[in-house]
C-alpha atoms as one frame of an Amber mdcrd trajectory, in Angstrom:
protein
   0.901  -3.990   3.334  -1.596  -2.625   2.485  -8.146   0.518   2.131 -12.440
   2.759   0.479 -16.027   2.171  -0.752 -21.893   5.188  -4.272 -23.755   5.057
  -7.210 -23.898   7.793  -9.643 -25.680   8.557 -12.965 -23.939   9.662 -15.965
 -23.025   7.912 -19.387 -21.410   4.653 -19.324 -18.917   5.741 -22.097 -15.866
   3.843 -21.366 -13.546   6.990 -21.902 -14.009   9.601 -19.228 -14.347  13.073
 -20.395 -11.303  15.260 -19.868 -12.028  17.706 -17.057 -10.289  20.337 -14.849
 -13.077  20.766 -12.076 -15.532  18.814 -10.429 -17.441  15.971 -12.304 -20.860
  14.880 -12.124 -21.412  11.412 -10.543 -20.448   8.581 -12.744 -21.485   4.865
 -12.989 -20.157   2.715 -10.069 -18.051   0.655 -12.403 -17.083   1.936 -15.869
 -14.470   0.558 -18.011 -11.661   2.788 -16.608 -12.519   1.797 -12.918 -12.498
  -1.762 -13.842  -8.992  -1.416 -15.457  -7.675   0.373 -12.540  -8.938  -2.036
 -10.059  -7.579  -4.819 -12.213  -4.314  -3.141 -12.360  -4.107  -2.794  -8.543
  -4.868  -6.363  -8.036  -2.295  -7.622 -10.492   0.228  -5.285  -8.664  -0.630
  -6.859  -5.315  -0.290 -10.285  -6.696   3.215  -9.509  -8.045   4.163  -7.992
  -4.648   2.550 -10.717  -2.558   4.564 -13.520  -4.549   7.663 -12.331  -2.786
   6.750 -12.062   0.891   6.902 -15.892   1.632  10.289 -16.522   0.160  12.185
 -13.432   1.192  13.638 -14.772   4.491  14.860 -17.997   2.966  16.168 -16.029
  -0.208  18.177 -13.795   2.067  19.476 -16.841   4.147  20.543 -18.479   0.763
  22.450 -15.429  -0.495  24.133 -14.497   2.785  24.648 -17.969   3.946  23.619
 -17.074   7.342  20.410 -17.326   9.689  21.185 -13.780  11.092  19.488 -11.799
   8.315  18.185  -8.884  10.604  20.229  -6.284   8.896  19.713  -7.633   5.476
  15.955  -7.905   5.893  15.469  -4.321   7.267  17.700  -2.744   4.716  15.908
  -4.646   1.903  12.487  -3.589   2.972  13.680  -0.013   3.885  15.548   0.395
   0.513  12.217  -0.301  -1.327  10.471   2.215   0.781  13.185   4.824   0.402
  12.838   4.559  -3.402   9.086   4.993  -3.084   9.729   8.018  -0.881  12.077
   9.651  -3.458  10.025   8.942  -6.547   6.311   8.783  -5.543   5.895  12.681
  -5.436   8.049  12.989  -8.600   5.779  10.586 -10.400   2.646  12.292  -8.960
   3.957  15.635 -10.246   4.778  14.274 -13.668   1.364  12.648 -13.970  -0.210
  16.099 -13.167   1.998  17.616 -16.026   2.155  14.868 -18.762  -1.035  12.815
 -17.800  -1.529   9.760 -15.596  -1.515   6.957 -18.456   2.098   7.504 -19.682
   3.666   7.586 -16.245   1.931   4.331 -15.372   2.853   2.604 -18.420   6.539
   3.489 -18.025   6.439   2.322 -14.425   4.657  -0.964 -15.131   7.188  -1.914
 -17.891  10.134  -1.261 -15.616   8.651  -3.422 -12.891   8.365  -6.412 -15.293
  11.887  -5.945 -16.334  13.147  -5.611 -12.906  11.509  -8.722 -11.364  12.929
 -10.760 -14.413  16.453  -9.675 -13.398  16.054 -10.335  -9.629  14.999 -13.877
 -10.569  18.538 -14.662 -11.551  20.570 -12.412  -9.268  22.986 -14.421  -7.250
  24.410 -11.989  -4.785  22.869  -9.837  -2.130  24.027  -6.514  -3.600  22.195
  -7.398  -6.865  19.160  -8.280  -4.957  19.351  -4.796  -3.301  19.765  -3.025
  -6.546  16.678  -5.071  -7.950  14.658  -4.109  -4.749  15.549  -0.469  -5.209
  14.364  -0.419  -8.854  11.172  -2.268  -7.644  10.613   0.435  -5.246  10.871
   3.118  -7.783   8.425   1.432 -10.010   6.076   0.796  -7.282   5.607   4.506
  -6.722   3.066   4.288  -9.360   0.365   3.644  -6.933   0.357   7.393  -6.256
  -0.463   7.866  -9.812  -3.210   5.133  -9.912  -4.701   6.942  -6.711  -4.758
  10.231  -8.536  -6.400   8.643 -11.690  -9.069   7.219  -9.405  -9.615  10.708
  -7.703  -9.926  12.188 -11.349 -12.800  10.078 -12.299 -14.718  10.022  -8.986
 -16.888  12.633  -7.593 -16.208  13.742  -3.918 -19.196  11.912  -2.322 -18.149
   8.634  -3.891 -14.394   8.595  -2.998 -14.506   6.889   0.277 -16.305   3.933
  -1.157 -14.172   3.703  -4.310 -10.851   4.213  -2.282 -12.222   1.192  -0.171
 -12.849  -0.746  -3.357  -9.263   0.267  -4.736  -7.695  -1.235  -1.446 -10.170
  -4.244  -1.520  -8.610  -5.003  -4.895  -5.054  -4.953  -3.343  -6.566  -7.412
  -0.722  -7.797  -9.587  -3.411  -4.413  -9.641  -5.113  -3.049 -10.837  -1.634
  -5.473 -13.656  -1.874  -3.536 -15.315  -4.883  -0.235 -13.797  -4.566   1.322
 -15.106  -1.242  -0.272 -18.534  -1.527   1.185 -18.767  -5.191   4.512 -17.382
  -3.861   4.674 -19.845  -1.102   3.879 -22.880  -3.382   6.336 -21.634  -6.185
   8.976 -20.885  -3.653   8.824 -24.367  -2.219   9.415 -25.713  -5.821  12.234
 -23.294  -6.549  13.176 -20.177  -4.592  13.488 -17.871  -7.658  10.219 -18.896
  -9.435   8.134 -16.467  -7.651  10.222 -13.525  -9.276   9.529 -14.925 -12.850
   5.833 -15.041 -11.913   5.899 -11.387 -10.697   7.636 -10.456 -14.108   4.813
 -12.046 -16.045   2.157 -10.566 -14.068   3.536  -7.059 -14.369   3.798  -7.548
 -18.029   0.156  -8.500 -18.069  -0.432  -5.338 -15.995   1.267  -3.225 -18.713
  -0.504  -4.645 -21.589  -3.765  -4.049 -19.893  -3.105  -0.470 -19.156  -1.657
   0.007 -22.688  -4.512  -1.267 -24.622  -7.440  -0.443 -22.478  -6.855   2.574
 -20.059  -7.724   6.088 -21.280  -6.079   9.255 -19.986  -8.219  10.680 -17.098
  -7.475  14.417 -17.336  -6.042  16.851 -19.762  -2.303  17.120 -18.960  -0.977
  20.557 -18.189   2.071  20.218 -20.433   3.862  23.100 -18.867   7.622  23.449
 -19.133   9.177  21.548 -16.171  11.821  23.048 -14.201  14.467  20.863 -12.835
  13.640  22.162  -9.439  10.270  20.754  -9.674  11.537  17.226  -9.950  13.230
  17.496  -6.426  11.430  14.894  -4.263  11.594  17.143  -1.294   9.758  20.015
  -3.178   6.363  18.504  -2.535   7.009  18.234   1.117   8.045  21.938   1.243
   4.502  22.408  -0.345   3.025  20.443   2.298   4.438  22.803   4.979   2.680
  25.807   3.219  -0.604  23.865   3.586  -0.415  23.696   7.411  -3.848  22.295
   7.535  -2.645  19.080   5.967  -0.012  18.456   8.506  -1.974  16.644  11.126
  -3.531  14.246   8.582  -0.308  13.509   6.976   1.188  12.726  10.406  -1.709
  10.314  10.983  -0.829   8.567   7.664   2.784   8.492   8.662   1.713   6.567
  12.038  -0.531   4.226  10.458   2.027   3.347   7.620   4.773   2.726  10.444
   2.843   0.226  12.291   1.643  -1.509   9.474   5.313  -2.285   8.323   5.699
  -4.754  11.188   3.455  -7.244   9.195   5.601  -7.162   6.142   8.920  -7.105
   7.909   8.206  -9.888  10.495   5.332 -12.101   9.389   7.162 -14.713   7.573
   9.932 -14.979  10.038   7.337 -15.176  12.953   5.420 -17.752  11.224   8.526
 -19.918  10.796   9.855 -19.520  14.334   6.552 -19.668  16.360   4.765 -22.441
  14.269   7.406 -24.136  11.982   5.488 -22.824   8.957   6.945 -23.499   5.348
   6.530 -21.206   2.414   3.075 -22.654   1.586   1.589 -21.823   5.130   3.230
 -18.324   5.466   1.638 -17.635   1.948  -1.758 -19.365   2.925  -1.900 -17.108
   6.057  -1.187 -13.938   3.919  -3.876 -15.188   1.381  -6.371 -15.479   4.353
  -5.779 -11.971   5.372  -6.230 -10.973   1.678  -9.550 -12.517   1.898 -10.580
 -10.867   5.163  -9.172  -7.412   3.907 -10.989  -7.612   0.668 -14.438  -8.224
   2.419 -13.868  -5.674   4.990 -12.645  -3.071   2.546 -15.492  -3.620  -0.030
 -18.222  -3.630   2.499 -17.463  -1.773   5.721 -15.704   1.672   5.062 -18.632
   3.427   3.922 -21.048   2.163   6.820 -18.322   2.815   9.457 -17.875   6.302
   8.134 -21.622   7.092   8.259 -22.247   5.494  11.681 -19.067   6.597  13.524
 -18.017   9.686  11.526 -14.577   9.903   9.958 -12.656  10.408  13.277 -14.554
   7.460  14.890 -13.902   5.197  11.995 -10.145   5.708  12.349 -10.280   5.248
  16.161 -12.284   1.946  15.780  -9.602   0.818  13.305  -6.809   1.483  15.872
  -8.804  -0.376  18.596  -9.347  -3.307  16.446  -5.569  -3.278  15.540  -4.512
  -3.270  19.076  -6.817  -6.104  20.194  -5.610  -8.227  17.204  -1.973  -7.738
  17.893  -2.365  -8.450  21.489  -4.033 -11.818  20.469  -1.280 -12.458  17.959
   1.256 -11.996  20.581  -0.186 -14.755  22.756  -1.053 -17.174  20.019   0.247
 -20.668  20.768  -1.013 -22.541  17.794  -1.089 -21.645  14.045  -4.863 -22.098
  13.644  -5.196 -19.180  16.244  -3.762 -16.884  13.640  -6.424 -17.825  11.178
  -9.064 -17.212  13.777  -7.686 -13.805  14.696  -7.346 -12.653  11.200 -10.770
 -11.037  10.535 -10.091  -8.867  13.574  -6.684  -7.833  11.971  -8.394  -6.889
   8.676 -10.988  -4.892  10.539  -8.291  -2.567  11.695  -8.393  -0.995   8.266
 -11.785   0.336   8.348 -10.706   4.060   9.034  -8.192   4.314   6.182 -10.577
   5.140   3.372 -12.345   7.935   5.475  -8.777   9.306   6.251  -7.956   9.252
   2.434 -11.238  10.653   1.371 -10.911  13.472   3.887  -7.355  14.358   2.691
  -8.412  14.605  -0.921 -11.045  17.309  -0.077  -8.391  19.601   1.285  -6.901
  20.395  -2.134  -8.311  21.319  -5.676  -8.484  18.966  -8.666  -5.211  20.192
 -10.198  -3.217  19.323  -6.985  -4.624  15.901  -6.512  -1.444  14.222  -8.136
   0.806  16.360  -5.883  -1.306  15.480  -2.708  -1.245  11.664  -3.419   2.429
  11.838  -4.113   2.956  13.558  -0.686   0.882  11.043   1.136   2.545   8.266
  -0.517   5.814   9.836   0.481   4.916  10.000   4.041   4.013   6.494   4.104
   7.184   5.607   2.327   9.119   7.614   4.860   7.605   5.577   7.641   8.474
   2.455   5.683  12.114   3.226   5.670  12.311   3.826   9.476   9.879   1.199
  10.634  11.347  -1.991   9.078  14.829  -1.297  10.534  13.372  -0.737  13.952
  10.931  -3.800  13.873  13.567  -6.110  12.289  16.054  -5.210  14.932  13.695
  -5.697  17.667  12.400  -8.937  16.478  15.996 -10.476  16.364  16.384  -9.357
  20.026  13.307 -11.286  21.134  13.352 -14.063  18.516  14.894 -16.824  20.625
  12.790 -15.944  23.794   9.396 -14.749  22.489   8.821 -14.113  18.840   5.297
 -12.906  19.381   6.572  -9.859  21.556   7.062  -8.069  18.264   3.242  -7.573
  18.060   3.245  -5.934  21.539   5.802  -3.422  20.255   3.267  -2.397  17.636
   0.633  -1.886  20.332   3.346   0.314  22.151   3.487   2.463  18.982  -0.093
   2.958  18.525  -0.272   3.941  22.278   2.358   6.552  22.013   0.828   7.877
  18.762  -2.785   7.981  20.005  -2.908  11.642  21.185  -1.577  12.548  17.630
  -4.092  10.550  15.903  -6.973  12.077  18.004  -5.660  15.606  17.383  -4.926
  15.115  13.685  -8.294  13.543  12.822 -10.189  16.285  14.817  -8.166  19.146
  13.292  -8.728  18.111   9.737 -12.426  17.074   9.982 -14.100  19.298   7.184
 -17.480  20.728   7.071 -20.082  18.651   5.327 -19.940  19.280   1.467 -22.929
  21.129   0.072
């Protein structure tokens, strides 16, 4: 589902100065940082509310237990809309500013969740999920905003905090979603709508603009979602690192696709226990991402941190595959969270490959690469899960280990090829 974590020394003025180039180090937590992190946490709560109840919701509207296709399509559709619109929103934020794009997407998400709360048919849920994917593409804009107000030497730590806030949202979201879903299956959607409305109001009244908008005339061709990917192929030094993002995103989709189903089938979990397990992961992820990415990058190097994360993931997945009781899942959870220690180093490394005026475009491309993986992976993992569901539900986690094993040579090449020289 979805990690970065310096101190700095300029004024604590809540509104960051407009800039075009590198900025001097700023305070570790000024007001714009607090607002962005709070917005990310609220966004995660809204997303996490839905996970525990999605399988039961699909069984209700399809009147069938065989929901493999519906599950894969619903998750893939969400990712497909992110793929199409993340680079568009990133480019629009470069041109018009981060703030207006964030506000429009947050307002759209609030309305969409409210509509989904009362959708009685599968096709209506699919349309609602597509709109939710479009509005969730704002994470690329939030990442670009964070890049605008953060000096290069502080980005790994702040990207870790960014993802830690997402983990903090998952502490509350899934547990609340499981509880509300056991009371009424549609209630989590209403809660998600309220939280996104709060997110919108927070950004509207508190968040300043982070950069001077270019305000150039936009050609229609510039809104082509494939255009940023063509730009990627002109920046060949970015290809390996984008490929690594794609691989890590693909493996991560197994959790969102199969976790609730696996918990129900393997351990008989209800919505509360599914939510509680996801909340426990949120606690572990928040602690890992808040405190370990910086030290891991310093001790192991950026490439070593990525490889250590993969090693932790494969070990945790193998243990999950053979877990025979629910308590074992909670014991393995810290190791699952530890698998994310390399992501902030990978993301910080990527931001140093382009200049300040292209950060929105870069973050849009990275989000698109991860969304492209999220289109393909849920369909594959959901299909495989329903093949092994009756015989051995835990086999799904060994399939993820297999993906890591096949991808490892590319990860080694990509992280080595994109390792930059130390900044002056």
